[in-house]
ZALUMVEX-308162 format. One line per field, with one value per residue: residue number from 0; residue in three letters; x, y, z of N, C-alpha, C in turn. Coordinates in Angstrom, 2 decimals, padded with zeros to 5 digits. Atoms other than C-alpha are relative to their C-alpha. Example, Ala and Ser with C-alpha at 12.3 -4.5 7.8 and 13.67 -1.06 7.14 Angstrom:
num c(0; 1);
residu c(ALA; SER);
nX c(000.89; -000.82);
nY c(-001.19; -001.19);
nZ c(000.00; -000.06);
caX c(012.30; 013.67);
caY c(-004.50; -001.06);
caZ c(007.80; 007.14);
cX c(000.90; -000.77);
cY c(001.20; 001.09);
cZ c(000.00; 000.73);
***
This chain:
num c(0; 1; 2; 3; 4; 5; 6; 7; 8; 9; 10; 11; 12; 13; 14; 15; 16; 17; 18; 19; 20; 21; 22; 23; 24; 25; 26; 27; 28; 29; 30; 31; 32; 33; 34; 35; 36; 37; 38; 39; 40; 41; 42; 43; 44; 45; 46; 47; 48; 49; 50; 51; 52; 53; 54; 55; 56; 57; 58; 59; 60; 61; 62; 63; 64; 65; 66; 67; 68; 69; 70; 71; 72; 73; 74; 75; 76; 77; 78; 79; 80; 81; 82; 83; 84; 85; 86; 87; 88; 89; 90; 91; 92; 93; 94; 95; 96; 97; 98; 99; 100; 101; 102; 103; 104; 105; 106; 107; 108; 109; 110; 111; 112; 113; 114; 115; 116; 117; 118; 119; 120; 121; 122; 123; 124; 125; 126; 127; 128; 129; 130; 131; 132; 133; 134; 135; 136; 137; 138; 139; 140; 141; 142; 143; 144; 145; 146; 147; 148; 149; 150; 151; 152; 153; 154; 155; 156; 157; 158; 159; 160; 161; 162; 163; 164; 165; 166; 167; 168; 169; 170; 171; 172; 173; 174; 175; 176; 177; 178; 179; 180; 181; 182; 183; 184; 185; 186; 187; 188; 189; 190; 191; 192; 193; 194; 195; 196; 197; 198; 199; 200; 201; 202; 203; 204; 205; 206; 207; 208; 209; 210; 211; 212; 213; 214; 215; 216; 217; 218; 219; 220; 221; 222; 223; 224; 225);
residu c(MET; MET; GLN; ARG; TYR; ARG; LEU; ARG; VAL; LYS; GLY; LEU; ILE; ILE; SER; VAL; LEU; ALA; PHE; ILE; ALA; CYS; LEU; ALA; ILE; PHE; LEU; VAL; LEU; VAL; PHE; TYR; THR; GLY; ARG; ALA; ARG; ALA; ASP; VAL; THR; LEU; ASP; LEU; LYS; TYR; TYR; PHE; LEU; VAL; ARG; ASP; CYS; ASP; ASP; SER; THR; SER; ALA; ALA; VAL; VAL; GLY; GLU; VAL; TYR; SER; ALA; GLY; GLY; ALA; GLY; TYR; LEU; ASP; GLY; GLU; SER; VAL; ILE; LEU; ALA; CYS; TYR; ASP; ALA; LYS; ALA; ASP; ALA; ARG; ARG; VAL; CYS; SER; LEU; MET; GLU; GLN; LYS; GLY; GLU; THR; VAL; HIS; VAL; THR; GLU; ARG; GLU; LEU; LYS; SER; LEU; THR; LEU; ARG; GLY; ASP; ARG; ALA; ARG; TYR; GLY; GLU; LYS; VAL; GLU; GLU; ASN; ALA; GLU; THR; ALA; LYS; SER; VAL; ALA; ARG; LEU; LEU; TYR; ASP; THR; ALA; ASN; GLY; LEU; GLU; THR; GLY; THR; LEU; SER; GLN; SER; LEU; ALA; LYS; ALA; ASN; VAL; LYS; GLY; ALA; ALA; ASP; ALA; LEU; ASN; GLY; LEU; ILE; ALA; ARG; ASN; THR; ASP; GLU; VAL; PHE; GLU; ALA; TRP; ASN; ARG; THR; LEU; TYR; ALA; VAL; ALA; ALA; ASP; LEU; ARG; ASP; VAL; THR; GLY; GLY; LEU; LEU; PHE; ALA; LYS; ASP; VAL; ARG; TYR; VAL; GLN; ILE; SER; LEU; CYS; CYS; GLY; LEU; LEU; ALA; MET; ASP; ARG; CYS; PHE);
nX c(000.83; -000.93; -000.79; 000.86; 000.17; -001.26; -000.08; 000.93; -000.59; -001.14; 000.56; 000.55; -001.13; -000.56; 000.95; -000.09; -001.28; 000.10; 000.84; -000.79; -001.00; 000.69; 000.40; -001.21; -000.37; 001.00; -000.24; -001.24; 000.32; 000.80; -000.88; -000.91; 000.81; 000.40; -001.17; -000.53; 000.21; -000.71; -000.10; 000.08; -000.58; 000.83; -000.70; 000.95; -000.11; 000.64; 000.07; 001.31; 000.23; 001.33; 000.60; 000.73; 001.40; 000.71; 001.27; 000.90; -000.53; -000.60; 000.66; -000.38; -001.42; -000.09; 000.49; -000.96; -001.21; 000.30; 000.23; -001.30; -000.83; -000.57; 000.75; 001.14; 000.22; 000.21; -000.67; 000.08; 000.12; -000.78; 000.36; -001.25; -000.02; -000.85; -000.87; -001.30; -000.99; -001.21; 000.25; -000.38; 001.11; 001.10; -000.37; -000.04; 001.38; 000.53; -000.57; 000.65; 001.36; -000.09; -000.29; 001.26; 000.90; 000.71; -000.39; -000.23; -001.23; -000.35; -000.07; -000.71; 000.53; -000.75; 000.23; -001.24; 000.18; 001.09; -000.32; 001.03; -000.25; 000.74; 000.20; -000.14; -001.43; -000.36; 000.40; -000.87; -000.51; 001.11; 000.38; -001.03; 000.23; 001.17; -000.41; -000.85; 000.85; 000.82; -000.89; -000.25; 001.23; 000.09; -000.97; 000.54; 001.07; -000.67; -000.58; 001.10; 000.58; -000.95; 000.05; 001.23; -000.13; -000.97; 000.35; -000.91; 000.75; 001.32; 001.08; 000.02; -001.11; 000.26; 001.04; -000.63; -000.76; 000.96; 000.54; -001.05; -000.08; 001.16; -000.22; -001.02; 000.63; 000.95; -000.80; -000.36; 001.21; 000.30; -000.98; 000.07; 001.20; 000.05; 000.78; -000.87; -000.06; 001.35; 000.03; -000.85; 000.71; 001.03; -000.71; -000.33; 001.23; 000.50; -000.86; 000.25; 001.30; -000.20; -000.71; 000.99; 000.92; -000.60; -000.23; 001.29; 000.09; -001.29; -000.84; -000.66; -001.14; 000.40; 000.72; -001.02; -000.71; 000.88; -000.08; -001.37; -000.05; 000.77; -000.83; -001.13; 000.54; 000.25; -001.29; -000.47; 000.85; -000.10; -000.18; 001.32; 000.70; -000.54);
nY c(-001.20; -001.13; -000.03; -000.53; -001.43; -000.67; -000.03; -001.03; -001.31; -000.19; -000.29; -001.35; -000.94; 000.01; -000.71; -001.43; -000.48; -000.03; -001.15; -001.21; -000.07; -000.40; -001.40; -000.82; -000.02; -000.83; -001.41; -000.40; -000.16; -001.22; -001.14; -000.25; -000.34; -001.39; -000.87; 000.19; -001.10; 000.10; -001.28; 000.26; -001.08; -000.30; -000.99; -000.59; -001.46; -000.45; -001.45; -000.28; -001.31; -000.31; -001.33; -000.13; -000.37; 000.16; 000.71; -000.71; -000.02; 001.28; 000.60; -000.77; 000.24; 001.37; -000.05; -000.72; 000.82; 001.17; -000.47; -000.40; 001.18; 000.49; 001.09; -000.54; 000.83; -000.86; 000.52; -001.04; -001.35; -000.12; 000.87; 000.53; 000.12; 001.12; 000.52; 000.38; 000.64; -000.83; -001.41; -000.79; 000.08; -000.79; -001.40; -000.40; -000.20; -001.14; -001.22; -000.22; -000.45; -001.36; -000.89; -000.18; -000.74; 000.89; -000.09; 001.38; 000.20; 001.40; 000.43; 001.27; 000.83; 001.24; 000.93; 000.78; 001.33; 000.18; 000.98; 000.98; 000.43; 001.15; 001.10; -000.51; -000.06; 001.11; -000.30; -001.06; 000.28; -000.02; -001.41; -000.60; 000.52; -000.71; -001.36; 000.04; 000.29; -001.19; -001.03; 000.36; -000.28; -001.46; -000.41; 000.43; -000.94; -001.26; 000.17; 000.16; -001.33; -000.74; 000.57; -000.47; -001.44; -000.27; 000.76; 001.14; 001.21; 000.10; 000.29; 001.42; 000.28; -000.72; 000.74; 001.23; -000.39; -000.27; 001.29; 000.67; -000.66; 000.45; 001.41; 000.06; -000.41; 001.05; 001.12; -000.30; 000.15; 001.43; 000.61; -000.66; 000.59; -000.22; -001.18; -001.17; -000.69; -000.42; -001.41; -000.15; 000.62; -000.95; -000.97; 000.68; 000.30; -001.25; -000.35; 000.99; -000.32; -001.19; 000.43; 000.67; -001.01; -000.89; 000.71; 000.28; -000.67; -000.55; -000.17; -001.30; -000.10; -000.62; 000.98; 000.92; -000.75; -000.08; 001.27; 000.08; -000.86; 000.68; 001.09; -000.59; -000.50; 001.19; 000.47; -000.92; 000.18; 001.39; 000.07; -000.06; 001.27; 001.08);
nZ c(000.00; -000.09; 001.24; 001.04; -000.29; 000.37; 001.46; 000.45; -000.32; 000.91; 001.32; -000.04; 000.01; 001.36; 000.87; -000.32; 000.52; 001.46; 000.33; -000.24; 001.06; 001.23; -000.16; 000.11; 001.41; 000.68; -000.35; 000.67; 001.42; 000.12; -000.26; 001.13; 001.17; -000.17; 000.19; 001.35; 000.94; 001.28; 000.70; 001.44; 000.80; 001.17; 000.83; 000.95; 000.15; 001.23; 000.20; 000.57; 000.61; -000.53; -000.08; -001.25; 000.09; -001.26; 000.18; 000.92; 001.38; 000.34; 001.16; 001.20; 000.28; 000.53; 001.37; 000.83; 000.13; 000.83; 001.38; 000.56; 000.20; -001.25; -000.63; -000.73; -001.20; -001.16; -001.18; -001.02; 000.52; 001.24; 001.11; 000.55; 001.46; 000.39; -001.06; 000.56; -000.86; -000.03; -000.27; 001.18; 000.97; -000.53; 000.08; 001.42; 000.44; -000.76; 000.59; 001.29; -000.23; -000.57; 001.12; 000.72; -000.88; -000.91; -001.41; -000.46; -000.75; -000.24; -001.40; -000.19; -001.08; -000.11; -001.09; 000.00; -000.56; -000.94; -001.02; -000.36; -001.37; -000.49; 000.95; 001.37; 000.35; 000.89; 001.38; 000.51; 001.35; 000.96; 000.17; 000.87; 001.35; 000.51; 000.35; 001.19; 001.15; 000.25; 000.55; 001.40; 000.73; 000.12; 001.02; 001.29; 000.36; 000.36; 001.33; 000.96; 000.21; 000.84; 001.35; 000.65; 000.21; 001.07; 001.18; 000.20; -000.34; 000.63; -000.93; -000.36; -000.91; -001.25; -000.71; -000.47; -001.20; -001.08; -000.41; -000.75; -001.31; -000.78; -000.33; -001.05; -001.26; -000.38; -000.47; -001.39; -000.82; -000.13; -000.91; -001.31; -000.60; -001.45; -000.40; -000.13; 001.30; 000.39; 000.39; 001.17; 001.12; 000.46; 000.84; 001.25; 000.73; 000.58; 001.14; 001.06; 000.57; 000.84; 001.21; 000.85; 000.53; 000.99; 001.27; 000.61; 001.30; 000.39; -001.19; -000.02; -000.90; -001.27; -000.81; -000.53; -001.05; -001.17; -000.74; -000.52; -001.17; -001.03; -000.53; -000.73; -001.28; -000.82; -000.50; -001.03; -001.19; -000.45; -001.45; -000.63; 000.31; -000.81);
caX c(000.00; 002.74; 004.73; 001.77; 001.27; 004.93; 004.69; 001.66; 003.40; 006.49; 004.37; 002.62; 005.95; 007.26; 004.09; 004.36; 008.03; 007.27; 004.51; 006.83; 009.51; 007.02; 005.73; 009.27; 010.04; 006.80; 007.57; 011.09; 009.74; 007.15; 009.82; 012.23; 009.46; 008.28; 011.81; 012.43; 012.86; 013.86; 015.09; 014.09; 016.25; 014.16; 016.22; 013.18; 013.64; 011.43; 011.27; 007.78; 007.04; 004.09; 001.77; 000.38; -003.35; -005.93; -009.35; -011.11; -008.81; -007.76; -010.36; -009.51; -005.76; -006.15; -008.18; -005.66; -002.70; -004.38; -005.51; -001.92; -000.58; 000.41; -000.71; -002.98; -002.55; -004.03; -001.90; -002.96; -002.36; -000.50; -001.15; 001.60; 002.45; 005.17; 007.52; 011.24; 013.94; 016.66; 016.74; 018.44; 015.56; 012.98; 014.87; 015.35; 011.64; 010.77; 013.09; 011.56; 008.07; 009.09; 010.46; 006.98; 005.45; 004.27; 004.28; 005.78; 008.44; 010.14; 009.59; 011.76; 010.36; 012.12; 011.72; 015.04; 013.79; 011.04; 011.13; 009.12; 008.69; 007.56; 006.10; 006.22; 010.02; 010.10; 008.59; 011.47; 012.93; 009.54; 008.66; 011.95; 011.23; 007.81; 009.39; 011.98; 009.34; 007.09; 010.04; 010.78; 007.15; 007.18; 010.29; 008.66; 005.65; 007.93; 009.77; 006.48; 005.05; 008.21; 008.06; 004.49; 005.33; 008.30; 006.68; 009.36; 006.76; 003.74; 000.35; 000.61; 004.04; 003.03; -000.10; 001.98; 004.23; 001.23; -000.24; 003.10; 003.18; -000.32; 000.59; 003.66; 001.58; -001.15; 001.56; 002.72; -000.84; -001.30; 001.85; 001.15; -001.29; -000.39; -002.49; 000.50; 000.32; -003.37; -002.88; -000.05; -002.11; -004.87; -002.34; -001.18; -004.73; -005.73; -002.75; -003.35; -007.00; -005.95; -003.57; -006.41; -008.62; -006.12; -005.67; -009.37; -008.90; -006.18; -003.30; -002.01; 001.32; -000.35; -002.56; 000.44; 002.23; -000.79; -000.65; 003.15; 002.77; 000.11; 002.48; 005.41; 003.26; 002.21; 005.83; 006.67; 003.83; 004.97; 005.94; 002.26; 001.24; 003.42);
caY c(000.00; 002.41; 001.46; 002.23; 005.60; 006.49; 005.61; 007.85; 010.74; 010.20; 010.15; 013.35; 015.07; 014.02; 015.32; 018.66; 019.01; 018.15; 020.77; 023.40; 022.55; 022.85; 026.13; 027.49; 026.52; 028.14; 031.38; 031.46; 030.99; 033.72; 036.05; 035.58; 035.65; 038.94; 040.35; 039.10; 041.75; 041.93; 045.10; 044.99; 047.09; 048.83; 051.81; 053.38; 056.89; 058.61; 062.12; 063.48; 066.33; 068.12; 071.09; 072.35; 072.76; 072.90; 071.37; 074.03; 073.77; 070.12; 068.91; 071.71; 071.15; 067.39; 068.09; 070.60; 068.32; 065.31; 067.28; 068.51; 064.94; 064.56; 061.75; 063.95; 061.85; 063.68; 063.26; 065.40; 069.04; 068.35; 066.84; 064.56; 064.85; 062.20; 060.10; 059.47; 057.23; 059.79; 063.33; 064.63; 063.43; 065.02; 068.34; 068.39; 067.98; 070.45; 073.04; 072.59; 073.06; 076.12; 077.65; 077.23; 079.10; 076.08; 076.31; 072.96; 071.65; 068.40; 066.64; 063.79; 060.94; 057.89; 054.86; 053.31; 050.37; 048.96; 046.86; 043.70; 042.68; 039.60; 036.82; 039.08; 039.08; 035.74; 037.36; 039.79; 038.09; 037.70; 041.36; 042.39; 040.14; 041.76; 045.21; 044.25; 042.81; 045.85; 048.17; 046.29; 046.57; 050.33; 050.68; 048.68; 051.00; 054.05; 052.73; 051.80; 055.28; 056.82; 054.43; 055.40; 059.09; 058.93; 056.48; 053.83; 051.37; 050.21; 049.82; 046.04; 045.96; 048.56; 046.58; 043.42; 045.23; 046.39; 042.89; 041.48; 044.04; 043.05; 039.35; 039.98; 041.77; 039.13; 036.51; 038.23; 038.37; 034.65; 033.85; 036.29; 033.98; 034.84; 037.40; 039.69; 040.58; 041.55; 045.34; 045.12; 042.78; 045.40; 047.88; 045.37; 044.42; 048.06; 048.67; 045.43; 046.42; 049.84; 048.15; 046.00; 049.06; 051.16; 048.45; 048.42; 050.77; 052.97; 053.02; 056.49; 057.32; 059.49; 056.60; 054.28; 057.02; 057.34; 053.65; 053.81; 056.69; 054.77; 051.81; 054.01; 055.70; 052.26; 051.20; 054.30; 053.40; 049.79; 050.56; 051.24; 047.88; 045.80);
caZ c(000.00; 001.03; -002.06; -004.28; -002.57; -003.05; -006.74; -007.13; -005.40; -007.52; -010.68; -009.62; -008.94; -012.36; -014.03; -012.21; -013.13; -016.76; -016.80; -015.31; -017.90; -020.77; -019.38; -019.08; -022.67; -023.83; -021.98; -023.40; -026.92; -026.40; -025.01; -027.90; -030.52; -029.08; -029.23; -032.78; -035.46; -039.08; -040.76; -044.42; -046.75; -049.43; -050.68; -052.36; -053.70; -056.25; -057.66; -058.37; -060.76; -059.15; -059.22; -055.93; -055.35; -052.58; -052.03; -054.07; -057.09; -057.06; -059.58; -062.01; -061.69; -062.21; -065.36; -066.68; -066.04; -067.61; -070.67; -071.12; -071.10; -067.45; -065.19; -063.07; -059.93; -056.94; -053.84; -050.90; -051.79; -055.01; -058.40; -059.69; -063.38; -063.52; -061.37; -061.95; -060.55; -061.32; -059.95; -063.09; -065.28; -063.01; -062.88; -066.66; -067.35; -064.61; -066.14; -069.58; -068.20; -066.19; -069.38; -070.86; -067.93; -065.97; -062.17; -061.23; -058.91; -057.92; -054.61; -053.38; -051.32; -049.96; -047.75; -046.84; -044.79; -042.63; -039.49; -038.88; -035.26; -033.40; -035.53; -038.59; -038.49; -040.29; -043.38; -043.89; -046.96; -048.61; -048.00; -049.61; -052.60; -052.97; -052.96; -055.57; -057.89; -057.49; -058.15; -061.38; -062.43; -061.73; -063.89; -066.69; -066.61; -066.68; -069.73; -071.40; -070.89; -072.36; -075.30; -076.04; -075.72; -078.09; -080.49; -080.02; -078.70; -080.68; -079.05; -079.15; -077.49; -074.90; -074.04; -073.77; -071.26; -069.25; -069.25; -068.12; -065.30; -064.17; -064.31; -062.13; -059.48; -059.56; -059.14; -055.96; -054.64; -055.29; -053.31; -050.47; -048.72; -045.11; -043.23; -042.75; -046.47; -046.43; -046.57; -049.10; -051.30; -051.43; -052.84; -055.45; -056.38; -056.93; -059.22; -061.15; -061.63; -062.97; -065.41; -066.68; -067.13; -069.10; -071.74; -072.57; -075.52; -076.97; -074.50; -073.56; -071.96; -069.31; -068.19; -067.83; -065.86; -063.57; -062.66; -062.29; -059.84; -057.93; -057.57; -056.52; -053.86; -052.68; -052.39; -050.37; -047.99; -047.43; -043.86; -043.13; -044.61; -042.31);
cX c(000.87; 000.82; -000.81; -000.20; 001.24; 000.13; -000.93; 000.56; 001.14; -000.49; -000.55; 001.11; 000.60; -000.90; 000.08; 001.29; -000.02; -000.82; 000.77; 001.05; -000.61; -000.41; 001.19; 000.44; -000.94; 000.26; 001.27; -000.26; -000.81; 000.87; 000.87; -000.75; -000.42; 001.14; 000.56; -000.30; 000.81; -000.03; 000.11; 000.53; -000.82; 000.71; -000.90; 000.19; -000.58; -000.08; -001.29; -000.03; -001.44; -000.41; -000.80; -001.45; -000.59; -001.34; -000.89; 000.47; 000.48; -000.61; 000.41; 001.44; 000.20; -000.43; 000.98; 001.25; -000.24; -000.20; 001.31; 000.94; 000.68; -000.88; -001.25; -000.36; -000.10; 000.59; 000.03; -000.21; 000.89; -000.53; 001.30; -000.14; 000.76; 000.89; 001.27; 000.86; 001.21; -000.37; 000.28; -001.13; -001.17; 000.29; 000.01; -001.40; -000.63; 000.48; -000.66; -001.42; -000.03; 000.28; -001.25; -001.04; -000.79; 000.53; 000.10; 001.28; 000.19; 000.03; 000.64; -000.61; 000.79; -000.45; 001.18; -000.21; -001.29; 000.38; -001.21; 000.33; -000.86; -000.09; 000.20; 001.45; 000.39; -000.37; 000.92; 000.46; -001.11; -000.49; 000.99; -000.18; -001.20; 000.37; 000.83; -000.82; -000.84; 000.82; 000.27; -001.22; -000.17; 000.95; -000.49; -001.09; 000.58; 000.56; -001.09; -000.64; 000.91; -000.02; -001.22; 000.12; 000.92; -000.32; 000.91; -000.66; -001.34; -001.05; 000.03; 001.12; -000.22; -001.06; 000.54; 000.80; -000.93; -000.61; 001.03; 000.15; -001.14; 000.18; 001.01; -000.60; -001.00; 000.72; 000.43; -001.20; -000.30; 000.94; -000.04; -001.25; -000.12; -000.68; 000.84; 000.06; -001.34; -000.04; 000.81; -000.67; -001.09; 000.61; 000.31; -001.24; -000.54; 000.81; -000.25; -001.34; 000.09; 000.71; -000.95; -000.91; 000.63; 000.25; -001.30; -000.18; 001.37; 000.80; 000.77; 001.14; -000.41; -000.75; 000.97; 000.77; -000.84; 000.11; 001.40; 000.13; -000.74; 000.82; 001.17; -000.46; -000.30; 001.27; 000.51; -000.82; 000.07; 000.14; -001.33; -000.81; 000.44; 000.25);
cY c(001.27; 000.16; 000.62; 001.51; 000.79; 000.13; 001.07; 001.40; 000.31; 000.35; 001.41; 001.05; 000.10; 000.78; 001.51; 000.59; 000.10; 001.20; 001.30; 000.18; 000.46; 001.46; 000.93; 000.12; 000.91; 001.48; 000.52; 000.27; 001.27; 001.23; 000.32; 000.31; 001.46; 000.97; -000.09; 001.21; -000.25; 001.36; -000.27; 001.21; 000.20; 000.95; 000.55; 001.51; 000.38; 001.52; 000.30; 001.43; 000.39; 001.45; 000.05; 000.40; -000.04; -000.66; 000.65; -000.04; -001.36; -000.62; 000.70; -000.27; -001.40; -000.02; 000.68; -000.84; -001.17; 000.39; 000.37; -001.19; -000.53; -001.07; 000.51; -000.81; 000.92; -000.64; 001.10; 001.37; 000.22; -000.99; -000.44; -000.18; -001.24; -000.38; -000.56; -000.71; 000.91; 001.48; 000.86; 000.02; 000.87; 001.50; 000.50; 000.29; 001.19; 001.31; 000.34; 000.54; 001.41; 001.02; 000.30; 000.72; -000.85; 000.15; -001.41; -000.05; -001.50; -000.26; -001.39; -000.76; -001.31; -000.82; -000.96; -001.44; -000.05; -001.12; -000.88; -000.54; -001.22; -001.10; 000.46; 000.02; -001.10; 000.23; 001.03; -000.22; 000.08; 001.42; 000.70; -000.47; 000.68; 001.41; 000.02; -000.25; 001.22; 001.14; -000.27; 000.28; 001.51; 000.51; -000.39; 000.95; 001.36; -000.07; -000.12; 001.34; 000.85; -000.50; 000.43; 001.48; 000.33; -000.76; -001.18; -001.33; 000.03; -000.27; -001.45; -000.34; 000.67; -000.75; -001.33; 000.28; 000.20; -001.30; -000.78; 000.58; -000.47; -001.46; -000.15; 000.36; -001.04; -001.25; 000.19; -000.22; -001.47; -000.69; 000.59; -000.47; 000.25; 001.34; 001.27; 000.82; 000.61; 001.45; 000.23; -000.60; 000.92; 001.06; -000.62; -000.25; 001.26; 000.41; -000.95; 000.27; 001.22; -000.36; -000.70; 001.03; 000.83; -000.68; -000.32; 000.63; 000.46; 000.32; 001.32; 000.00; 000.54; -000.98; -001.02; 000.70; 000.08; -001.27; -000.19; 000.82; -000.65; -001.11; 000.55; 000.56; -001.15; -000.56; 000.87; -000.10; -001.44; -000.13; 000.07; -001.27; -001.13; 000.45);
cZ c(000.00; -001.28; -001.14; 000.18; -000.43; -001.52; -000.57; 000.23; -000.96; -001.41; -000.08; -000.07; -001.40; -000.95; 000.22; -000.57; -001.52; -000.46; 000.15; -001.10; -001.30; 000.05; -000.16; -001.45; -000.79; 000.23; -000.67; -001.47; -000.24; 000.16; -001.20; -001.28; 000.07; -000.26; -001.42; -000.88; -001.26; -000.67; -001.49; -000.77; -001.27; -000.97; -001.11; -000.02; -001.35; -000.02; -000.77; -000.56; 000.33; -000.23; 001.29; -000.26; 001.40; -000.30; -001.05; -001.44; -000.48; -001.25; -001.29; -000.39; -000.57; -001.46; -000.95; -000.28; -000.93; -001.46; -000.69; -000.18; 001.24; 000.62; 000.73; 001.22; 001.21; 001.24; 001.06; -000.62; -001.22; -001.03; -000.67; -001.51; -000.44; 001.18; -000.63; 001.03; 000.22; 000.19; -001.22; -001.02; 000.46; -000.12; -001.44; -000.51; 000.70; -000.60; -001.33; 000.17; 000.59; -001.09; -000.83; 000.86; 000.96; 001.44; 000.57; 000.83; 000.25; 001.50; 000.06; 001.18; 000.04; 001.20; -000.02; 000.48; 000.81; 000.96; 000.30; 001.38; 000.36; -001.05; -001.44; -000.47; -000.97; -001.45; -000.65; -001.43; -001.04; -000.25; -000.93; -001.45; -000.64; -000.46; -001.28; -001.26; -000.36; -000.58; -001.48; -000.86; -000.21; -001.08; -001.39; -000.48; -000.40; -001.42; -001.07; -000.31; -000.89; -001.44; -000.77; -000.37; -001.17; -001.29; -000.27; 000.38; -000.71; 001.06; 000.45; 000.98; 001.36; 000.82; 000.54; 001.28; 001.19; 000.51; 000.82; 001.40; 000.90; 000.43; 001.15; 001.36; 000.47; 000.49; 001.45; 000.92; 000.27; 000.99; 001.41; 000.75; 001.50; 000.32; 000.06; -001.28; -000.42; -000.50; -001.27; -001.23; -000.54; -000.91; -001.37; -000.85; -000.68; -001.22; -001.16; -000.69; -000.91; -001.30; -000.97; -000.67; -001.12; -001.34; -000.72; -001.37; -000.43; 001.26; -000.10; 001.02; 001.36; 000.90; 000.61; 001.11; 001.28; 000.84; 000.59; 001.28; 001.17; 000.65; 000.81; 001.35; 000.94; 000.59; 001.14; 001.29; 000.53; 001.50; 000.75; -000.25; 000.92; 001.45);
***
C-alpha cells in the first residue's frame, strides 16, 4: 500500500516538473518571438514632378494636367504629373516646363527600410522580394510610358508590357497567402485592376504614368502595410 502511494506521489511530482519545464520553454519561446525583429532594406527613392493645389482647385488642376498629357494623380495638396527614378531626369523635365510658364516643382520621397517585429520578423525576406518585384514593375511601366510618348513602342508591345506588369503583381498576390500581407495585397490588387482598365482601348502614356505613380506611392507606404 505504502509502495503504491509512493509511486503515485512520484508520478505526480514528475508530471508537475514536466509541466513546469514545458511552461518554461513556452515562456522562453514567447519572449524571444516577441523580441524578434527583421530590418528589411528597401532603398526606395522617387522624384515626383508636381503642381500644388488645394481642395477648391484640385479637380480643375487634375483636369488641366491630364488634358496637357500629365498623369494627373491627386496626392494630398498636389497633383503629380510624372515620377522618376533619377533626380536629373525630373529636374530636366521640370526646367523645360518652367520655361513654358508652368508652375511645377520636384519633390523627393524615400523609404530606406522597414522593421518587422515579433512573428512578422520571419517574413522579412519575402517582403523584400515583394518590394523588388514591385520596383521592377514600376520601372517597366515608366519605360512603357516613355516608349508610347516617343513612339518607339507600338500599341501592341506597350499593351503586352502592361499585361506582363499586371501578371507579375497578380503573381505576388497569389503567393502572399499569409495574413501579414493583407494590406499590401490590397495595394497590389488596386494597381493590377488599374492596369487591366487602361488596356481596354487605346493606350495612352499618361494613363500608364498614372498607374506607375500609384504603384510608386504604394511602395513608399509599405511601412504602413506591415
